[in-house]
C-alpha positions as CSV (number, residue, x, y, z in Angstrom):
1,M,0.0,0.0,0.0
2,G,1.1,3.5,-0.7
3,E,2.0,6.1,1.9
4,Q,-0.9,6.6,4.2
5,K,-1.7,10.2,4.9
6,E,-2.9,11.7,8.1
7,V,-6.6,12.0,8.5
8,I,-7.5,15.5,9.9
9,L,-10.6,15.4,12.0
10,T,-12.5,17.6,14.5
11,Q,-13.3,15.8,17.8
12,E,-16.9,15.6,16.6
13,G,-15.8,13.9,13.4
14,Y,-13.6,11.5,15.3
15,D,-16.5,10.6,17.6
16,K,-18.8,10.0,14.7
17,L,-16.3,7.6,13.0
18,E,-15.9,5.7,16.3
19,E,-19.6,5.4,16.7
20,E,-20.0,4.1,13.2
21,L,-17.2,1.6,13.8
22,N,-18.8,0.4,17.0
23,Y,-22.1,-0.2,15.2
24,L,-20.5,-2.1,12.3
25,K,-18.5,-4.3,14.8
26,T,-21.5,-5.1,17.0
27,E,-25.1,-4.8,15.6
28,K,-24.2,-5.1,11.9
29,R,-21.9,-8.1,12.4
30,T,-24.6,-9.8,14.5
31,E,-27.3,-9.1,11.9
32,I,-25.2,-10.4,9.1
33,A,-24.2,-13.6,11.0
34,E,-27.9,-14.2,11.7
35,R,-28.6,-13.8,7.9
36,I,-25.9,-16.3,7.1
37,K,-27.2,-18.8,9.7
38,V,-30.8,-18.5,8.3
39,A,-29.6,-18.8,4.7
40,R,-27.6,-22.0,5.6
41,G,-30.8,-23.5,6.7
42,F,-32.2,-23.2,3.2
43,G,-30.0,-26.1,2.1
44,D,-27.8,-26.3,-1.0
45,L,-25.3,-23.4,-0.7
46,S,-24.3,-23.6,-4.4
47,E,-27.6,-22.1,-5.5
48,N,-28.5,-20.1,-2.5
49,A,-28.9,-16.4,-3.4
50,E,-29.6,-15.4,0.3
51,Y,-26.4,-17.1,1.4
52,D,-24.3,-15.4,-1.3
53,E,-25.8,-12.0,-0.5
54,A,-25.2,-12.4,3.2
55,K,-21.6,-13.4,2.6
56,T,-21.1,-10.4,0.3
57,A,-22.6,-8.1,3.0
58,Q,-20.2,-9.7,5.5
59,S,-17.2,-9.1,3.3
60,E,-18.3,-5.4,2.7
61,N,-18.9,-4.9,6.4
62,E,-15.4,-6.2,7.2
63,E,-13.9,-3.9,4.6
64,Q,-15.7,-0.9,6.1
65,I,-14.5,-1.8,9.6
66,A,-10.9,-2.1,8.4
67,E,-11.2,1.3,6.5
68,L,-12.6,3.0,9.6
69,E,-10.0,1.5,11.9
70,T,-7.3,2.8,9.6
71,K,-8.8,6.3,9.5
72,L,-9.0,6.4,13.3
73,R,-5.4,5.2,13.6
74,L,-4.2,7.9,11.3
75,A,-6.4,10.5,12.8
76,K,-5.0,13.8,13.9
77,I,-7.6,15.6,16.0
78,I,-7.8,19.3,15.8
79,D,-7.9,20.8,19.2
80,A,-10.5,23.5,19.5
81,K,-8.1,25.6,21.6
82,D,-5.5,25.5,18.8
83,I,-8.0,27.1,16.4
84,D,-7.8,30.8,16.2
85,T,-9.5,33.4,14.0
86,K,-6.5,35.3,12.8
87,T,-6.1,33.1,9.7
88,I,-8.3,30.5,8.2
89,Q,-7.6,26.9,9.1
90,I,-9.4,23.6,9.5
91,G,-12.1,23.9,12.0
92,N,-13.0,27.6,11.2
93,S,-16.3,28.8,9.8
94,V,-15.8,31.4,7.2
95,K,-18.2,34.0,6.0
96,L,-17.5,35.0,2.4
97,H,-19.0,37.4,-0.1
98,D,-19.3,36.0,-3.6
99,E,-18.5,39.0,-5.7
100,E,-20.0,37.8,-9.0
101,F,-23.4,36.8,-7.5
102,D,-23.3,39.5,-4.8
103,E,-24.2,37.1,-2.0
104,D,-22.8,36.0,1.3
105,I,-22.1,32.3,2.0
106,E,-20.7,30.6,5.0
107,Y,-18.5,27.5,4.9
108,T,-16.9,25.4,7.6
109,I,-13.4,24.1,6.7
110,V,-13.1,20.4,7.7
111,G,-10.8,17.5,6.9
112,S,-11.7,15.4,3.8
113,T,-13.6,12.7,5.8
114,E,-16.0,15.2,7.3
115,V,-17.2,16.9,4.1
116,N,-20.9,17.4,4.1
117,L,-22.1,19.8,1.4
118,A,-25.6,19.9,2.8
119,E,-24.1,21.5,6.0
120,N,-21.7,23.7,3.9
121,K,-18.7,21.7,5.4
122,I,-16.0,21.8,2.7
123,S,-12.7,20.0,2.7
124,N,-9.4,21.8,3.2
125,E,-8.4,20.0,0.0
126,S,-11.2,21.3,-2.1
127,P,-10.5,24.3,-4.5
128,I,-12.3,26.8,-2.2
129,G,-10.8,25.2,1.0
130,K,-7.2,25.3,-0.5
131,A,-7.6,28.9,-1.5
132,L,-8.9,30.0,1.9
133,I,-6.4,28.2,4.2
134,G,-4.0,30.7,5.8
135,R,-5.8,33.8,4.5
136,K,-7.1,36.7,6.7
137,K,-10.3,38.6,7.1
138,G,-10.7,41.4,4.5
139,E,-8.7,39.6,1.9
140,T,-10.1,38.7,-1.5
141,V,-9.4,35.2,-2.7
142,D,-9.5,33.9,-6.3
143,V,-10.7,30.3,-6.6
144,E,-10.1,28.3,-9.7
145,A,-13.4,26.6,-10.5
146,P,-14.4,24.5,-13.5
147,E,-16.6,27.5,-14.7
148,G,-13.8,30.0,-14.2
149,V,-12.3,32.1,-11.4
150,I,-14.6,32.9,-8.5
151,K,-13.7,35.9,-6.3
152,F,-14.6,35.7,-2.6
153,K,-14.0,38.5,-0.1
154,I,-13.4,37.1,3.4
155,L,-15.9,38.8,5.7
156,A,-15.4,36.9,9.0
157,I,-13.5,34.0,10.5
158,K,-15.1,32.2,13.4
159,K,-14.3,29.1,15.6
């Protein structure tokens, strides 16, 4: 396997991954084992679709567990007290003014595993995230987007 890179998480993101891992290792494993047991009772395993599906689900669940365990092992948790509002960094919420559309928008910069566009949580590795990291309030940032350059003025940086 290639070099594994650090997974940057907030405490909330870390806790969510731990919760999901716990669920996969307990409830989900038990549920799948039960499905395999029931499917075995159907007789001939060579033509048993329920058995095949349950074994596939088991394999996928174990892959997810391994992936989460790796993410948690590589996790670097951002300490809320290390987050300041002088320059933009992971963990900050940023209020921007989109100059082209003349509207304000707010993003929270998170590590790539915590991205949630519905909640305006964008990755530090996304084009906007990359352009914002390290910048200060009052600056104007050019973001290279597929549809051209977008100009954002940084209005506020919050924890």
